[in-house]
Structures are given as structure tokens and as C-alpha cells.
PDB file of N, CA, C and O in Angstrom, chain B, residues numbered from 101:
ATOM      1  N   MET B 101      -7.480 -19.419  -7.241  1.00  0.00           N
ATOM      2  CA  MET B 101      -6.592 -19.009  -6.166  1.00  0.00           C
ATOM      3  C   MET B 101      -6.751 -19.957  -4.980  1.00  0.00           C
ATOM      4  O   MET B 101      -7.862 -20.188  -4.502  1.00  0.00           O
ATOM      5  N   ALA B 102      -5.658 -20.488  -4.524  1.00  0.00           N
ATOM      6  CA  ALA B 102      -5.690 -21.350  -3.346  1.00  0.00           C
ATOM      7  C   ALA B 102      -5.954 -20.504  -2.109  1.00  0.00           C
ATOM      8  O   ALA B 102      -5.528 -19.352  -2.021  1.00  0.00           O
ATOM      9  N   LYS B 103      -6.651 -21.087  -1.175  1.00  0.00           N
ATOM     10  CA  LYS B 103      -7.029 -20.331   0.016  1.00  0.00           C
ATOM     11  C   LYS B 103      -5.837 -19.965   0.897  1.00  0.00           C
ATOM     12  O   LYS B 103      -5.885 -18.973   1.624  1.00  0.00           O
ATOM     13  N   ASN B 104      -4.770 -20.759   0.836  1.00  0.00           N
ATOM     14  CA  ASN B 104      -3.641 -20.496   1.726  1.00  0.00           C
ATOM     15  C   ASN B 104      -2.603 -19.545   1.127  1.00  0.00           C
ATOM     16  O   ASN B 104      -1.608 -19.237   1.784  1.00  0.00           O
ATOM     17  N   ILE B 105      -2.808 -19.082  -0.081  1.00  0.00           N
ATOM     18  CA  ILE B 105      -1.865 -18.139  -0.690  1.00  0.00           C
ATOM     19  C   ILE B 105      -2.078 -16.753  -0.081  1.00  0.00           C
ATOM     20  O   ILE B 105      -3.199 -16.247  -0.022  1.00  0.00           O
ATOM     21  N   LYS B 106      -0.992 -16.163   0.363  1.00  0.00           N
ATOM     22  CA  LYS B 106      -1.032 -14.819   0.932  1.00  0.00           C
ATOM     23  C   LYS B 106      -0.460 -13.823  -0.067  1.00  0.00           C
ATOM     24  O   LYS B 106       0.342 -14.181  -0.930  1.00  0.00           O
ATOM     25  N   TYR B 107      -0.872 -12.597   0.057  1.00  0.00           N
ATOM     26  CA  TYR B 107      -0.445 -11.523  -0.829  1.00  0.00           C
ATOM     27  C   TYR B 107       0.130 -10.370  -0.028  1.00  0.00           C
ATOM     28  O   TYR B 107      -0.074 -10.253   1.180  1.00  0.00           O
ATOM     29  N   ARG B 108       0.854  -9.525  -0.745  1.00  0.00           N
ATOM     30  CA  ARG B 108       1.380  -8.277  -0.176  1.00  0.00           C
ATOM     31  C   ARG B 108       0.806  -7.110  -0.969  1.00  0.00           C
ATOM     32  O   ARG B 108       0.736  -7.152  -2.197  1.00  0.00           O
ATOM     33  N   LEU B 109       0.405  -6.086  -0.262  1.00  0.00           N
ATOM     34  CA  LEU B 109      -0.030  -4.836  -0.883  1.00  0.00           C
ATOM     35  C   LEU B 109       1.141  -3.868  -0.803  1.00  0.00           C
ATOM     36  O   LEU B 109       1.575  -3.481   0.282  1.00  0.00           O
ATOM     37  N   TYR B 110       1.644  -3.484  -1.975  1.00  0.00           N
ATOM     38  CA  TYR B 110       2.798  -2.595  -2.054  1.00  0.00           C
ATOM     39  C   TYR B 110       2.390  -1.168  -2.366  1.00  0.00           C
ATOM     40  O   TYR B 110       1.445  -0.924  -3.116  1.00  0.00           O
ATOM     41  N   LEU B 111       3.112  -0.240  -1.785  1.00  0.00           N
ATOM     42  CA  LEU B 111       3.060   1.181  -2.131  1.00  0.00           C
ATOM     43  C   LEU B 111       4.368   1.499  -2.826  1.00  0.00           C
ATOM     44  O   LEU B 111       5.440   1.185  -2.310  1.00  0.00           O
ATOM     45  N   TYR B 112       4.290   2.125  -4.001  1.00  0.00           N
ATOM     46  CA  TYR B 112       5.475   2.506  -4.765  1.00  0.00           C
ATOM     47  C   TYR B 112       5.658   4.010  -4.720  1.00  0.00           C
ATOM     48  O   TYR B 112       4.690   4.769  -4.741  1.00  0.00           O
ATOM     49  N   ASN B 113       6.903   4.427  -4.658  1.00  0.00           N
ATOM     50  CA  ASN B 113       7.221   5.837  -4.729  1.00  0.00           C
ATOM     51  C   ASN B 113       6.959   6.335  -6.151  1.00  0.00           C
ATOM     52  O   ASN B 113       7.197   5.610  -7.117  1.00  0.00           O
ATOM     53  N   ASP B 114       6.481   7.544  -6.279  1.00  0.00           N
ATOM     54  CA  ASP B 114       6.306   8.144  -7.605  1.00  0.00           C
ATOM     55  C   ASP B 114       6.717   9.611  -7.543  1.00  0.00           C
ATOM     56  O   ASP B 114       6.968  10.155  -6.468  1.00  0.00           O
ATOM     57  N   ASN B 115       6.780  10.220  -8.678  1.00  0.00           N
ATOM     58  CA  ASN B 115       7.143  11.633  -8.759  1.00  0.00           C
ATOM     59  C   ASN B 115       5.929  12.515  -9.021  1.00  0.00           C
ATOM     60  O   ASN B 115       6.060  13.669  -9.430  1.00  0.00           O
ATOM     61  N   ILE B 116       4.760  11.963  -8.782  1.00  0.00           N
ATOM     62  CA  ILE B 116       3.519  12.678  -9.078  1.00  0.00           C
ATOM     63  C   ILE B 116       2.867  13.215  -7.813  1.00  0.00           C
ATOM     64  O   ILE B 116       2.523  14.395  -7.738  1.00  0.00           O
ATOM     65  N   ASN B 117       2.699  12.351  -6.823  1.00  0.00           N
ATOM     66  CA  ASN B 117       1.989  12.716  -5.595  1.00  0.00           C
ATOM     67  C   ASN B 117       2.938  13.307  -4.552  1.00  0.00           C
ATOM     68  O   ASN B 117       4.073  12.858  -4.392  1.00  0.00           O
ATOM     69  N   SER B 118       2.444  14.315  -3.855  1.00  0.00           N
ATOM     70  CA  SER B 118       3.233  14.891  -2.767  1.00  0.00           C
ATOM     71  C   SER B 118       3.207  13.942  -1.568  1.00  0.00           C
ATOM     72  O   SER B 118       2.313  13.105  -1.437  1.00  0.00           O
ATOM     73  N   PHE B 119       4.190  14.090  -0.716  1.00  0.00           N
ATOM     74  CA  PHE B 119       4.266  13.285   0.502  1.00  0.00           C
ATOM     75  C   PHE B 119       2.991  13.442   1.323  1.00  0.00           C
ATOM     76  O   PHE B 119       2.426  12.455   1.795  1.00  0.00           O
ATOM     77  N   ASN B 120       2.545  14.666   1.491  1.00  0.00           N
ATOM     78  CA  ASN B 120       1.350  14.932   2.307  1.00  0.00           C
ATOM     79  C   ASN B 120       0.095  14.304   1.709  1.00  0.00           C
ATOM     80  O   ASN B 120      -0.772  13.826   2.441  1.00  0.00           O
ATOM     81  N   ARG B 121      -0.004  14.304   0.391  1.00  0.00           N
ATOM     82  CA  ARG B 121      -1.169  13.693  -0.261  1.00  0.00           C
ATOM     83  C   ARG B 121      -1.167  12.183  -0.047  1.00  0.00           C
ATOM     84  O   ARG B 121      -2.209  11.597   0.246  1.00  0.00           O
ATOM     85  N   VAL B 122      -0.007  11.554  -0.190  1.00  0.00           N
ATOM     86  CA  VAL B 122       0.091  10.109   0.027  1.00  0.00           C
ATOM     87  C   VAL B 122      -0.286   9.777   1.468  1.00  0.00           C
ATOM     88  O   VAL B 122      -1.027   8.824   1.710  1.00  0.00           O
ATOM     89  N   VAL B 123       0.208  10.541   2.409  1.00  0.00           N
ATOM     90  CA  VAL B 123      -0.106  10.310   3.823  1.00  0.00           C
ATOM     91  C   VAL B 123      -1.606  10.422   4.054  1.00  0.00           C
ATOM     92  O   VAL B 123      -2.202   9.579   4.725  1.00  0.00           O
ATOM     93  N   ARG B 124      -2.211  11.460   3.500  1.00  0.00           N
ATOM     94  CA  ARG B 124      -3.660  11.653   3.681  1.00  0.00           C
ATOM     95  C   ARG B 124      -4.448  10.483   3.105  1.00  0.00           C
ATOM     96  O   ARG B 124      -5.373   9.982   3.745  1.00  0.00           O
ATOM     97  N   ILE B 125      -4.090  10.049   1.909  1.00  0.00           N
ATOM     98  CA  ILE B 125      -4.836   8.964   1.260  1.00  0.00           C
ATOM     99  C   ILE B 125      -4.626   7.638   1.990  1.00  0.00           C
ATOM    100  O   ILE B 125      -5.571   6.864   2.141  1.00  0.00           O
ATOM    101  N   LEU B 126      -3.414   7.370   2.440  1.00  0.00           N
ATOM    102  CA  LEU B 126      -3.184   6.151   3.220  1.00  0.00           C
ATOM    103  C   LEU B 126      -3.993   6.174   4.514  1.00  0.00           C
ATOM    104  O   LEU B 126      -4.591   5.170   4.898  1.00  0.00           O
ATOM    105  N   THR B 127      -4.006   7.310   5.172  1.00  0.00           N
ATOM    106  CA  THR B 127      -4.753   7.451   6.429  1.00  0.00           C
ATOM    107  C   THR B 127      -6.243   7.198   6.207  1.00  0.00           C
ATOM    108  O   THR B 127      -6.878   6.484   6.983  1.00  0.00           O
ATOM    109  N   GLU B 128      -6.794   7.782   5.154  1.00  0.00           N
ATOM    110  CA  GLU B 128      -8.221   7.619   4.861  1.00  0.00           C
ATOM    111  C   GLU B 128      -8.558   6.208   4.383  1.00  0.00           C
ATOM    112  O   GLU B 128      -9.538   5.616   4.836  1.00  0.00           O
ATOM    113  N   THR B 129      -7.758   5.673   3.478  1.00  0.00           N
ATOM    114  CA  THR B 129      -8.060   4.394   2.853  1.00  0.00           C
ATOM    115  C   THR B 129      -7.854   3.224   3.803  1.00  0.00           C
ATOM    116  O   THR B 129      -8.683   2.317   3.867  1.00  0.00           O
ATOM    117  N   LEU B 130      -6.760   3.245   4.531  1.00  0.00           N
ATOM    118  CA  LEU B 130      -6.408   2.108   5.376  1.00  0.00           C
ATOM    119  C   LEU B 130      -6.859   2.275   6.824  1.00  0.00           C
ATOM    120  O   LEU B 130      -6.671   1.376   7.645  1.00  0.00           O
ATOM    121  N   ASP B 131      -7.453   3.423   7.134  1.00  0.00           N
ATOM    122  CA  ASP B 131      -7.908   3.741   8.494  1.00  0.00           C
ATOM    123  C   ASP B 131      -6.740   3.669   9.481  1.00  0.00           C
ATOM    124  O   ASP B 131      -6.848   3.097  10.566  1.00  0.00           O
ATOM    125  N   TRP B 132      -5.635   4.263   9.071  1.00  0.00           N
ATOM    126  CA  TRP B 132      -4.427   4.305   9.883  1.00  0.00           C
ATOM    127  C   TRP B 132      -4.302   5.656  10.560  1.00  0.00           C
ATOM    128  O   TRP B 132      -5.004   6.609  10.223  1.00  0.00           O
ATOM    129  N   THR B 133      -3.388   5.715  11.525  1.00  0.00           N
ATOM    130  CA  THR B 133      -3.040   7.007  12.108  1.00  0.00           C
ATOM    131  C   THR B 133      -2.149   7.752  11.120  1.00  0.00           C
ATOM    132  O   THR B 133      -1.589   7.150  10.203  1.00  0.00           O
ATOM    133  N   VAL B 134      -2.022   9.029  11.306  1.00  0.00           N
ATOM    134  CA  VAL B 134      -1.137   9.827  10.467  1.00  0.00           C
ATOM    135  C   VAL B 134       0.301   9.323  10.620  1.00  0.00           C
ATOM    136  O   VAL B 134       1.050   9.265   9.645  1.00  0.00           O
ATOM    137  N   TYR B 135       0.675   8.965  11.830  1.00  0.00           N
ATOM    138  CA  TYR B 135       2.033   8.472  12.071  1.00  0.00           C
ATOM    139  C   TYR B 135       2.316   7.207  11.257  1.00  0.00           C
ATOM    140  O   TYR B 135       3.365   7.104  10.621  1.00  0.00           O
ATOM    141  N   GLN B 136       1.398   6.255  11.273  1.00  0.00           N
ATOM    142  CA  GLN B 136       1.575   5.021  10.500  1.00  0.00           C
ATOM    143  C   GLN B 136       1.735   5.338   9.009  1.00  0.00           C
ATOM    144  O   GLN B 136       2.611   4.794   8.337  1.00  0.00           O
ATOM    145  N   SER B 137       0.888   6.210   8.518  1.00  0.00           N
ATOM    146  CA  SER B 137       0.921   6.579   7.103  1.00  0.00           C
ATOM    147  C   SER B 137       2.216   7.296   6.746  1.00  0.00           C
ATOM    148  O   SER B 137       2.794   7.049   5.688  1.00  0.00           O
ATOM    149  N   GLU B 138       2.672   8.180   7.625  1.00  0.00           N
ATOM    150  CA  GLU B 138       3.931   8.892   7.373  1.00  0.00           C
ATOM    151  C   GLU B 138       5.099   7.921   7.305  1.00  0.00           C
ATOM    152  O   GLU B 138       5.966   8.051   6.440  1.00  0.00           O
ATOM    153  N   GLN B 139       5.129   6.951   8.208  1.00  0.00           N
ATOM    154  CA  GLN B 139       6.227   5.990   8.224  1.00  0.00           C
ATOM    155  C   GLN B 139       6.273   5.169   6.939  1.00  0.00           C
ATOM    156  O   GLN B 139       7.347   4.961   6.375  1.00  0.00           O
ATOM    157  N   CYS B 140       5.118   4.703   6.476  1.00  0.00           N
ATOM    158  CA  CYS B 140       5.082   3.913   5.239  1.00  0.00           C
ATOM    159  C   CYS B 140       5.422   4.768   4.019  1.00  0.00           C
ATOM    160  O   CYS B 140       6.129   4.310   3.121  1.00  0.00           O
ATOM    161  N   ALA B 141       4.934   5.987   3.981  1.00  0.00           N
ATOM    162  CA  ALA B 141       5.252   6.877   2.865  1.00  0.00           C
ATOM    163  C   ALA B 141       6.750   7.178   2.835  1.00  0.00           C
ATOM    164  O   ALA B 141       7.351   7.238   1.762  1.00  0.00           O
ATOM    165  N   LEU B 142       7.341   7.363   3.988  1.00  0.00           N
ATOM    166  CA  LEU B 142       8.775   7.623   4.067  1.00  0.00           C
ATOM    167  C   LEU B 142       9.579   6.403   3.612  1.00  0.00           C
ATOM    168  O   LEU B 142      10.565   6.543   2.889  1.00  0.00           O
ATOM    169  N   MET B 143       9.162   5.219   4.031  1.00  0.00           N
ATOM    170  CA  MET B 143       9.854   3.996   3.616  1.00  0.00           C
ATOM    171  C   MET B 143       9.757   3.805   2.106  1.00  0.00           C
ATOM    172  O   MET B 143      10.737   3.417   1.471  1.00  0.00           O
ATOM    173  N   ALA B 144       8.600   4.070   1.531  1.00  0.00           N
ATOM    174  CA  ALA B 144       8.444   3.954   0.074  1.00  0.00           C
ATOM    175  C   ALA B 144       9.318   4.980  -0.636  1.00  0.00           C
ATOM    176  O   ALA B 144       9.911   4.682  -1.673  1.00  0.00           O
ATOM    177  N   HIS B 145       9.397   6.171  -0.087  1.00  0.00           N
ATOM    178  CA  HIS B 145      10.227   7.214  -0.688  1.00  0.00           C
ATOM    179  C   HIS B 145      11.705   6.815  -0.680  1.00  0.00           C
ATOM    180  O   HIS B 145      12.407   7.004  -1.674  1.00  0.00           O
ATOM    181  N   GLU B 146      12.163   6.276   0.418  1.00  0.00           N
ATOM    182  CA  GLU B 146      13.578   5.923   0.561  1.00  0.00           C
ATOM    183  C   GLU B 146      13.955   4.645  -0.184  1.00  0.00           C
ATOM    184  O   GLU B 146      15.069   4.528  -0.694  1.00  0.00           O
ATOM    185  N   ASN B 147      13.023   3.678  -0.249  1.00  0.00           N
ATOM    186  CA  ASN B 147      13.332   2.354  -0.808  1.00  0.00           C
ATOM    187  C   ASN B 147      12.638   2.064  -2.134  1.00  0.00           C
ATOM    188  O   ASN B 147      12.728   0.954  -2.656  1.00  0.00           O
ATOM    189  N   LYS B 148      11.953   3.053  -2.672  1.00  0.00           N
ATOM    190  CA  LYS B 148      11.195   2.939  -3.932  1.00  0.00           C
ATOM    191  C   LYS B 148       9.892   2.164  -3.790  1.00  0.00           C
ATOM    192  O   LYS B 148       9.008   2.297  -4.636  1.00  0.00           O
ATOM    193  N   LYS B 149       9.750   1.352  -2.733  1.00  0.00           N
ATOM    194  CA  LYS B 149       8.481   0.663  -2.463  1.00  0.00           C
ATOM    195  C   LYS B 149       8.497   0.165  -1.025  1.00  0.00           C
ATOM    196  O   LYS B 149       9.550   0.060  -0.397  1.00  0.00           O
ATOM    197  N   THR B 150       7.305  -0.140  -0.518  1.00  0.00           N
ATOM    198  CA  THR B 150       7.185  -0.732   0.809  1.00  0.00           C
ATOM    199  C   THR B 150       5.906  -1.558   0.869  1.00  0.00           C
ATOM    200  O   THR B 150       4.960  -1.317   0.119  1.00  0.00           O
ATOM    201  N   VAL B 151       5.889  -2.521   1.760  1.00  0.00           N
ATOM    202  CA  VAL B 151       4.703  -3.344   1.969  1.00  0.00           C
ATOM    203  C   VAL B 151       3.784  -2.615   2.944  1.00  0.00           C
ATOM    204  O   VAL B 151       4.196  -2.240   4.042  1.00  0.00           O
ATOM    205  N   LEU B 152       2.540  -2.421   2.531  1.00  0.00           N
ATOM    206  CA  LEU B 152       1.555  -1.789   3.405  1.00  0.00           C
ATOM    207  C   LEU B 152       0.839  -2.806   4.272  1.00  0.00           C
ATOM    208  O   LEU B 152       0.639  -2.597   5.469  1.00  0.00           O
ATOM    209  N   LYS B 153       0.449  -3.930   3.637  1.00  0.00           N
ATOM    210  CA  LYS B 153      -0.311  -4.971   4.339  1.00  0.00           C
ATOM    211  C   LYS B 153       0.002  -6.318   3.711  1.00  0.00           C
ATOM    212  O   LYS B 153       0.418  -6.406   2.555  1.00  0.00           O
ATOM    213  N   ARG B 154      -0.210  -7.372   4.504  1.00  0.00           N
ATOM    214  CA  ARG B 154      -0.144  -8.747   4.018  1.00  0.00           C
ATOM    215  C   ARG B 154      -1.467  -9.409   4.362  1.00  0.00           C
ATOM    216  O   ARG B 154      -2.071  -9.117   5.394  1.00  0.00           O
ATOM    217  N   GLY B 155      -1.916 -10.307   3.482  1.00  0.00           N
ATOM    218  CA  GLY B 155      -3.158 -11.014   3.773  1.00  0.00           C
ATOM    219  C   GLY B 155      -3.727 -11.708   2.562  1.00  0.00           C
ATOM    220  O   GLY B 155      -3.030 -11.965   1.580  1.00  0.00           O
ATOM    221  N   LYS B 156      -5.007 -12.007   2.651  1.00  0.00           N
ATOM    222  CA  LYS B 156      -5.718 -12.677   1.566  1.00  0.00           C
ATOM    223  C   LYS B 156      -5.999 -11.693   0.434  1.00  0.00           C
ATOM    224  O   LYS B 156      -6.159 -10.491   0.646  1.00  0.00           O
ATOM    225  N   TYR B 157      -6.053 -12.247  -0.766  1.00  0.00           N
ATOM    226  CA  TYR B 157      -6.296 -11.420  -1.953  1.00  0.00           C
ATOM    227  C   TYR B 157      -7.569 -10.596  -1.812  1.00  0.00           C
ATOM    228  O   TYR B 157      -7.566  -9.395  -2.080  1.00  0.00           O
ATOM    229  N   THR B 158      -8.656 -11.236  -1.391  1.00  0.00           N
ATOM    230  CA  THR B 158      -9.941 -10.539  -1.306  1.00  0.00           C
ATOM    231  C   THR B 158      -9.900  -9.381  -0.319  1.00  0.00           C
ATOM    232  O   THR B 158     -10.590  -8.380  -0.507  1.00  0.00           O
ATOM    233  N   GLU B 159      -9.097  -9.511   0.730  1.00  0.00           N
ATOM    234  CA  GLU B 159      -8.985  -8.435   1.717  1.00  0.00           C
ATOM    235  C   GLU B 159      -8.175  -7.253   1.180  1.00  0.00           C
ATOM    236  O   GLU B 159      -8.497  -6.092   1.432  1.00  0.00           O
ATOM    237  N   LEU B 160      -7.115  -7.580   0.435  1.00  0.00           N
ATOM    238  CA  LEU B 160      -6.199  -6.535  -0.032  1.00  0.00           C
ATOM    239  C   LEU B 160      -6.626  -5.886  -1.341  1.00  0.00           C
ATOM    240  O   LEU B 160      -6.280  -4.733  -1.600  1.00  0.00           O
ATOM    241  N   ALA B 161      -7.369  -6.607  -2.164  1.00  0.00           N
ATOM    242  CA  ALA B 161      -7.756  -6.096  -3.486  1.00  0.00           C
ATOM    243  C   ALA B 161      -8.576  -4.810  -3.378  1.00  0.00           C
ATOM    244  O   ALA B 161      -8.412  -3.902  -4.193  1.00  0.00           O
ATOM    245  N   LYS B 162      -9.450  -4.727  -2.383  1.00  0.00           N
ATOM    246  CA  LYS B 162     -10.273  -3.518  -2.240  1.00  0.00           C
ATOM    247  C   LYS B 162      -9.414  -2.297  -1.898  1.00  0.00           C
ATOM    248  O   LYS B 162      -9.664  -1.198  -2.392  1.00  0.00           O
ATOM    249  N   TYR B 163      -8.394  -2.499  -1.043  1.00  0.00           N
ATOM    250  CA  TYR B 163      -7.496  -1.395  -0.712  1.00  0.00           C
ATOM    251  C   TYR B 163      -6.680  -0.965  -1.929  1.00  0.00           C
ATOM    252  O   TYR B 163      -6.507   0.225  -2.190  1.00  0.00           O
ATOM    253  N   CYS B 164      -6.186  -1.949  -2.659  1.00  0.00           N
ATOM    254  CA  CYS B 164      -5.384  -1.660  -3.850  1.00  0.00           C
ATOM    255  C   CYS B 164      -6.210  -0.860  -4.863  1.00  0.00           C
ATOM    256  O   CYS B 164      -5.723   0.110  -5.442  1.00  0.00           O
ATOM    257  N   LYS B 165      -7.437  -1.268  -5.065  1.00  0.00           N
ATOM    258  CA  LYS B 165      -8.320  -0.578  -6.011  1.00  0.00           C
ATOM    259  C   LYS B 165      -8.567   0.868  -5.573  1.00  0.00           C
ATOM    260  O   LYS B 165      -8.537   1.780  -6.399  1.00  0.00           O
ATOM    261  N   GLN B 166      -8.808   1.076  -4.284  1.00  0.00           N
ATOM    262  CA  GLN B 166      -9.056   2.422  -3.775  1.00  0.00           C
ATOM    263  C   GLN B 166      -7.815   3.310  -3.920  1.00  0.00           C
ATOM    264  O   GLN B 166      -7.919   4.478  -4.294  1.00  0.00           O
ATOM    265  N   LEU B 167      -6.653   2.747  -3.621  1.00  0.00           N
ATOM    266  CA  LEU B 167      -5.421   3.523  -3.744  1.00  0.00           C
ATOM    267  C   LEU B 167      -5.161   3.908  -5.197  1.00  0.00           C
ATOM    268  O   LEU B 167      -4.802   5.048  -5.490  1.00  0.00           O
ATOM    269  N   LYS B 168      -5.344   2.957  -6.097  1.00  0.00           N
ATOM    270  CA  LYS B 168      -5.137   3.250  -7.522  1.00  0.00           C
ATOM    271  C   LYS B 168      -6.137   4.280  -8.027  1.00  0.00           C
ATOM    272  O   LYS B 168      -5.787   5.153  -8.821  1.00  0.00           O
ATOM    273  N   LYS B 169      -7.376   4.182  -7.568  1.00  0.00           N
ATOM    274  CA  LYS B 169      -8.403   5.146  -7.974  1.00  0.00           C
ATOM    275  C   LYS B 169      -8.020   6.562  -7.529  1.00  0.00           C
ATOM    276  O   LYS B 169      -8.354   7.543  -8.193  1.00  0.00           O
ATOM    277  N   ALA B 170      -7.320   6.652  -6.406  1.00  0.00           N
ATOM    278  CA  ALA B 170      -6.880   7.947  -5.886  1.00  0.00           C
ATOM    279  C   ALA B 170      -5.572   8.412  -6.536  1.00  0.00           C
ATOM    280  O   ALA B 170      -5.064   9.485  -6.209  1.00  0.00           O
ATOM    281  N   GLY B 171      -5.030   7.608  -7.451  1.00  0.00           N
ATOM    282  CA  GLY B 171      -3.812   8.000  -8.144  1.00  0.00           C
ATOM    283  C   GLY B 171      -2.528   7.600  -7.442  1.00  0.00           C
ATOM    284  O   GLY B 171      -1.456   8.122  -7.749  1.00  0.00           O
ATOM    285  N   ILE B 172      -2.635   6.678  -6.505  1.00  0.00           N
ATOM    286  CA  ILE B 172      -1.474   6.201  -5.760  1.00  0.00           C
ATOM    287  C   ILE B 172      -0.947   4.933  -6.427  1.00  0.00           C
ATOM    288  O   ILE B 172      -1.725   4.054  -6.797  1.00  0.00           O
ATOM    289  N   ALA B 173       0.366   4.839  -6.579  1.00  0.00           N
ATOM    290  CA  ALA B 173       0.986   3.665  -7.206  1.00  0.00           C
ATOM    291  C   ALA B 173       1.011   2.519  -6.197  1.00  0.00           C
ATOM    292  O   ALA B 173       1.784   2.532  -5.239  1.00  0.00           O
ATOM    293  N   ALA B 174       0.155   1.533  -6.429  1.00  0.00           N
ATOM    294  CA  ALA B 174       0.040   0.380  -5.537  1.00  0.00           C
ATOM    295  C   ALA B 174      -0.141  -0.874  -6.372  1.00  0.00           C
ATOM    296  O   ALA B 174      -0.588  -0.811  -7.517  1.00  0.00           O
ATOM    297  N   ALA B 175       0.212  -2.019  -5.789  1.00  0.00           N
ATOM    298  CA  ALA B 175       0.065  -3.287  -6.490  1.00  0.00           C
ATOM    299  C   ALA B 175       0.011  -4.434  -5.489  1.00  0.00           C
ATOM    300  O   ALA B 175       0.492  -4.326  -4.360  1.00  0.00           O
ATOM    301  N   LEU B 176      -0.587  -5.533  -5.935  1.00  0.00           N
ATOM    302  CA  LEU B 176      -0.618  -6.773  -5.153  1.00  0.00           C
ATOM    303  C   LEU B 176       0.354  -7.762  -5.756  1.00  0.00           C
ATOM    304  O   LEU B 176       0.466  -7.878  -6.976  1.00  0.00           O
ATOM    305  N   GLN B 177       1.055  -8.474  -4.891  1.00  0.00           N
ATOM    306  CA  GLN B 177       1.955  -9.537  -5.337  1.00  0.00           C
ATOM    307  C   GLN B 177       1.849 -10.701  -4.362  1.00  0.00           C
ATOM    308  O   GLN B 177       1.566 -10.520  -3.178  1.00  0.00           O
ATOM    309  N   VAL B 178       2.083 -11.898  -4.886  1.00  0.00           N
ATOM    310  CA  VAL B 178       2.074 -13.083  -4.037  1.00  0.00           C
ATOM    311  C   VAL B 178       3.195 -12.955  -3.020  1.00  0.00           C
ATOM    312  O   VAL B 178       4.322 -12.597  -3.362  1.00  0.00           O
ATOM    313  N   ASP B 179       2.875 -13.250  -1.769  1.00  0.00           N
ATOM    314  CA  ASP B 179       3.854 -13.233  -0.681  1.00  0.00           C
ATOM    315  C   ASP B 179       4.561 -14.583  -0.671  1.00  0.00           C
ATOM    316  O   ASP B 179       3.975 -15.602  -0.304  1.00  0.00           O
ATOM    317  N   GLU B 180       5.805 -14.576  -1.073  1.00  0.00           N
ATOM    318  CA  GLU B 180       6.556 -15.823  -1.155  1.00  0.00           C
ATOM    319  C   GLU B 180       7.310 -16.122   0.132  1.00  0.00           C
ATOM    320  O   GLU B 180       8.202 -16.970   0.153  1.00  0.00           O
ATOM    321  N   GLY B 181       6.954 -15.431   1.194  1.00  0.00           N
ATOM    322  CA  GLY B 181       7.534 -15.703   2.503  1.00  0.00           C
ATOM    323  C   GLY B 181       8.969 -15.249   2.679  1.00  0.00           C
ATOM    324  O   GLY B 181       9.684 -15.757   3.543  1.00  0.00           O
ATOM    325  N   ILE B 182       9.389 -14.303   1.870  1.00  0.00           N
ATOM    326  CA  ILE B 182      10.772 -13.814   1.953  1.00  0.00           C
ATOM    327  C   ILE B 182      10.887 -12.811   3.069  1.00  0.00           C
ATOM    328  O   ILE B 182      11.969 -12.277   3.310  1.00  0.00           O
TER     329      ILE B 182
END
């Protein structure tokens, strides 16, 4: 992995987790306010996915792993600057 490659951490909407559960897990995992978590959960619900964070792979991989462990649909993708 090149050092200058940036990634995006995505949250995907699913039909398994309740809105409140997603908000709680985002708040705990990402150390966000409830408001921040609600906004991202709402965007994922409306658009099927949303970007939670952008950054280096090593920084985002730990969050992605924690979200997946909690049963949240998340993934990392290369940020192509779009």
C-alpha cells in the first residue's frame, strides 16, 4: 500500500439493525455525538450508504473491524477523489 493512498469507511444500510442500534454503535465506536451518528445513519438509510470517515488504511481498518464485529454493514474502499 502506498503511503499517499486514502480510503473511505462506508456505512451501508441494512434490514437487520434498528436505527437506534446503529446510532448507538456509531457513537460508541467512533466516539461521536449522538447527533453526528444520527445524521450518518439517516444518510445511509436514505442513500443506501454513506461515508463515515476518510483517511489512511491503518486508521480506518480498526473502525471497520469494530463495526463489522458489532454486526454493522461497513467497508473500506480506496478514495479516488470523487
